[in-house]
C-alpha positions in Angstrom: -75.2 1.7 -15.7 -74.5 5.4 -16.0 -73.7 5.6 -12.2 -71.3 2.7 -12.4 -69.4 4.3 -15.3 -69.1 7.6 -13.4 -67.8 5.7 -10.4 -65.1 4.0 -12.6 -64.1 7.4 -14.1 -63.8 8.9 -10.7 -61.8 6.0 -9.3 -59.5 6.1 -12.3 -59.0 9.9 -11.8 -58.1 9.4 -8.2 -55.7 6.6 -8.9 -54.0 8.6 -11.6 -53.7 11.6 -9.3 -52.1 9.4 -6.6 -49.6 8.0 -9.0 -48.7 11.5 -10.2 -48.2 12.8 -6.7 -46.1 9.8 -5.8 -43.9 10.2 -8.8 -43.6 13.9 -8.1 -42.3 13.1 -4.6 -39.8 10.6 -6.0 -38.7 12.8 -8.9 -37.1 15.6 -6.9 -35.4 17.7 -9.5 -33.5 19.7 -6.8 -29.8 18.8 -7.4 -28.0 17.0 -4.6 -25.0 19.0 -3.3 -21.8 17.1 -3.4 -19.4 17.6 -0.5 -16.3 19.3 -1.7 -13.4 20.1 0.7 -11.3 23.1 0.1 -7.8 21.7 0.7 -6.0 24.9 -0.2 -2.5 24.8 -1.8 -0.5 21.7 -1.3 2.9 22.0 0.4 5.8 23.1 -1.8 7.6 20.3 -3.6 10.8 22.1 -2.7 10.5 20.7 0.8 11.5 17.3 -0.7 15.1 17.8 -1.6 15.6 14.1 -2.1 12.3 13.2 -3.7 9.3 14.3 -5.7 5.6 14.5 -5.0 2.4 13.9 -7.0 -0.8 15.3 -5.6 -4.3 13.9 -6.6 -7.2 16.0 -5.3 -10.8 14.6 -5.2 -13.9 15.9 -3.5 -13.3 14.8 0.0 -9.7 13.4 0.0 -6.3 14.5 -1.3 -3.6 12.0 -2.0 0.1 12.9 -1.9 2.6 10.3 -3.2 6.2 11.0 -2.4 8.9 9.1 -4.2 12.6 8.9 -3.0 15.6 7.6 -4.9 15.8 5.5 -8.0 14.0 2.5 -6.5 11.9 4.6 -5.9 10.6 4.3 -2.3 7.1 5.6 -2.0 5.2 7.2 0.9 1.5 7.9 0.4 -0.3 10.5 2.5 -4.1 10.4 2.6 -5.5 13.8 3.6 -9.1 14.5 4.6 -10.6 17.8 5.8 -9.5 17.1 9.3 -6.7 14.5 9.3 -3.8 12.8 7.5 -2.9 9.1 7.3 0.6 8.1 6.2 1.0 4.8 4.4 4.6 3.7 5.0 7.5 6.0 5.9 10.4 5.5 3.5 13.8 3.9 3.9 15.7 6.2 6.4 15.5 8.9 9.0 16.9 11.4 6.4 13.9 10.8 4.2 11.8 10.9 7.3 12.9 14.4 8.0 11.6 15.5 4.6 8.3 13.7 5.0 7.9 15.3 8.4 8.6 18.8 7.0 6.0 18.2 4.3 3.4 16.9 6.8 4.0 19.7 9.2 2.9 22.2 6.5 -0.4 20.3 6.1 -0.7 20.7 9.9 -3.4 18.1 10.7 -3.5 15.3 13.3 -3.1 11.9 12.0 -1.8 8.3 12.1 0.6 5.9 10.3 0.0 2.6 8.6 2.9 0.3 7.9 2.2 -2.4 5.3 5.0 -4.8 6.1 8.2 -5.4 8.1 10.8 -4.1 5.7 13.1 -1.3 6.7 12.5 0.7 3.5 8.9 1.0 4.7 9.5 2.2 8.3 12.8 4.0 8.1 11.2 7.4 9.0 9.3 6.0 12.0 11.4 8.0 14.5 10.0 11.2 13.0 6.5 10.4 13.9 6.6 9.0 17.4 3.7 11.2 18.5 1.3 9.4 16.1 -0.4 6.0 16.5 0.9 3.3 14.2 -1.3 0.6 12.7 -0.6 -2.6 10.8 -2.3 -5.9 9.9 -2.2 -8.0 13.1 0.6 -10.4 12.1 2.7 -7.5 10.6 2.2 -5.5 13.8 3.4 -8.4 15.9 6.5 -8.6 13.7 7.2 -4.9 14.0 6.8 -4.9 17.7 9.4 -7.6 17.9 11.9 -6.2 15.4 14.7 -4.3 17.2 15.5 -2.1 14.1 11.9 -0.9 14.2 11.5 -0.5 18.0 14.7 1.5 18.1 12.9 4.0 16.0 9.4 3.7 17.4 9.1 2.5 21.0 5.3 2.6 21.2 3.2 -0.5 20.4 2.0 -0.8 16.9 -1.8 -1.5 16.9 -2.6 -4.7 15.1 -5.8 -4.8 13.0 -7.7 -7.8 11.7 -10.5 -6.6 9.4 -11.6 -3.0 9.5 -10.6 -0.1 11.7 -11.7 3.5 11.7 -8.5 5.6 11.5 -8.6 9.4 11.3 -12.2 9.4 10.2 -11.8 6.8 7.4 -12.7 3.1 7.5 -9.6 1.1 6.5 -9.7 -2.7 5.9 -6.5 -4.7 6.5 -5.5 -8.0 5.0 -2.4 -9.8 3.9 -0.7 -12.4 1.6 1.7 -14.7 3.3 5.0 -16.0 1.9 5.1 -13.8 -1.1 7.6 -10.8 -1.5 8.3 -11.4 2.2 6.8 -13.5 5.0 3.8 -11.3 5.6 2.7 -8.7 3.0 0.0 -6.5 4.4 -2.3 -4.5 2.2 -5.1 -2.0 3.0 -8.2 -0.7 1.3 -10.7 2.1 1.7 -13.9 0.7 0.2 -15.8 4.0 0.3 -13.1 5.6 -1.8 -12.4 2.5 -4.0 -8.7 2.8 -3.1 -6.1 0.0 -2.6 -2.8 0.4 -0.9 -0.8 -2.7 -2.0 2.5 -2.2 -0.2 5.0 -4.4 -2.0 2.6 -6.9 -3.4 2.3 -4.6 -6.5 5.1 -2.5 -8.0 4.5 0.2 -10.5 6.7 -0.2 -13.6 9.6 -1.1 -11.3 11.8 -4.3 -10.9 10.5 -6.5 -8.1 12.3 -7.5 -4.9 12.9 -11.2 -5.3 15.6 -11.6 -2.7 13.5 -13.8 -0.5 12.4 -16.2 -3.2 13.7 -19.7 -2.3 12.7 -22.1 -5.2 14.8 -25.0 -3.7 12.5 -25.1 -0.7 9.2 -26.9 -0.6 7.0 -23.8 -0.8 7.2 -21.6 -3.9 6.8 -17.9 -2.9 6.2 -16.8 -6.4 3.3 -19.2 -6.7 1.9 -17.7 -3.5 2.5 -14.1 -4.7 0.8 -14.7 -8.0 -2.2 -16.4 -6.2 -2.4 -13.3 -3.9 -2.3 -11.0 -6.9 -5.1 -12.9 -8.5 -7.2 -12.3 -5.4 -6.5 -8.6 -5.5 -7.4 -8.5 -9.2 -10.7 -10.3 -8.6 -11.6 -8.0 -5.7 -10.2 -4.6 -6.7 -9.9 -4.3 -10.4 -12.8 -1.9 -10.5 -11.2 0.4 -7.9 -10.2 4.0 -8.8 -6.8 4.1 -7.3 -3.8 1.8 -6.5 -1.0 3.2 -4.4 2.1 1.0 -4.3 5.2 0.7 -2.2 7.5 1.6 -5.1 6.9 4.3 -7.8 3.7 6.1 -7.0 0.2 5.1 -8.1 -2.0 3.8 -10.9 -5.6 4.2 -11.9 -5.6 1.1 -14.1 -5.6 -1.3 -11.2 -6.2 -4.6 -13.0 -3.6 -3.7 -15.7 -0.9 -3.0 -13.0 -1.6 -6.3 -11.3 -1.4 -8.1 -14.6 2.0 -6.5 -15.3 3.3 -7.8 -11.9 1.9 -11.3 -12.6 3.7 -11.4 -16.0 7.0 -10.2 -14.5 6.9 -12.7 -11.6 6.1 -15.6 -13.9 8.9 -14.6 -16.3 11.4 -14.4 -13.4 10.2 -17.7 -12.0 10.7 -19.4 -15.4 14.2 -18.0 -15.7 15.2 -19.1 -12.2 13.7 -22.6 -12.5 15.0 -23.1 -16.1 11.6 -23.5 -17.7 12.4 -20.3 -19.8 15.7 -19.6 -21.6 17.7 -16.4 -21.7 17.5 -14.3 -24.9 20.8 -16.0 -26.0 19.1 -19.4 -25.8 20.9 -20.6 -22.8 19.6 -21.4 -19.3 20.4 -19.1 -16.4 22.7 -20.5 -13.7 23.4 -17.4 -11.7 21.5 -14.5 -10.1 23.4 -12.1 -12.3 22.2 -13.7 -15.5 18.6 -13.5 -14.2 18.9 -9.9 -13.2 20.6 -9.0 -16.6 17.8 -10.8 -18.5 15.0 -9.0 -16.6 16.7 -5.7 -17.3 16.8 -6.6 -20.9 13.1 -7.7 -21.0 11.9 -4.6 -19.0 14.2 -1.8 -20.1 11.9 1.0 -19.0 11.4 -0.3 -15.4 12.8 1.6 -12.5 15.5 0.0 -10.4 13.2 -1.4 -7.7 14.6 -4.1 -5.4 15.7 -6.6 -8.0 19.4 -5.8 -7.5 19.3 -6.9 -3.8 19.3 -10.4 -5.2 22.9 -10.1 -6.3 25.9 -11.1 -4.2 27.5 -8.4 -1.8 24.1 -6.5 -1.7 23.7 -6.3 2.1 27.1 -7.0 3.6 30.6 -8.1 2.7 30.5 -11.8 1.7 26.7 -11.7 1.1 26.1 -14.6 -1.2 23.0 -13.1 -2.8 19.6 -14.8 -3.4 19.5 -18.6 -2.9 18.1 -19.4 -6.4 20.5 -22.0 -7.8 
């Protein structure tokens, strides 16, 4: 009996020692070093005589958001230790000159991503002809067949379906069809929990509703809201949202909700399911624009005013809402 008890004590001791050693191996108290890139001083904001810049620096990436004009038109630069990636290029070659001057100071190789086929997102393309351009596959096809774009950038835009490694980062491309425009691309970097929404999400700015055609069979605002709900479901926990107009946000879900509310309000005013503040029903684009300005007095100009007559050319009838 005594021998058996000693055997049990010895076995228990050995077992306890093994557990202790295993836990000691797992519980490595040595702190794990976090990679931190020394980006140095950001380029001087004085390079942007027509715009302003906001710089967000994190451990391995630095974001630069450049806003031009009252709309405002936003260009986002993603900078890593070795590269830069530009998301959209502003509305004109003049703004492109300023972006180029800014990027030249960073002095790193890179690439360009265009979110969708609107001129205010590729106007500076002629300043970056030495860089590869990427877009969601359908958007790339549109760009490659748009004379205004190809006059600025003669090389082929690389179409991406799914994920692509660009300048050392894994970008995922997707789109929402028939929303703000025919094909609205958006891009994410999952490893950094960052969403680049293009014009699917605006930041405290009036939305571009010119292409909304409620008298046709398909309702673009319904499509847009459905797409935003997908973004909200998939990316509300992301750390950063970079938009096509007016910089960036960290409250991703809140920003998306704001856009959904705005779109549904505009839709109701145009379709007559909501009345104006004076109790009447809107019958012209001007009345809708005036009401949205009244309801959102602190919003920046955005693209709402392109819905009005004479916006693009003499005799332009404006948005086809009524």
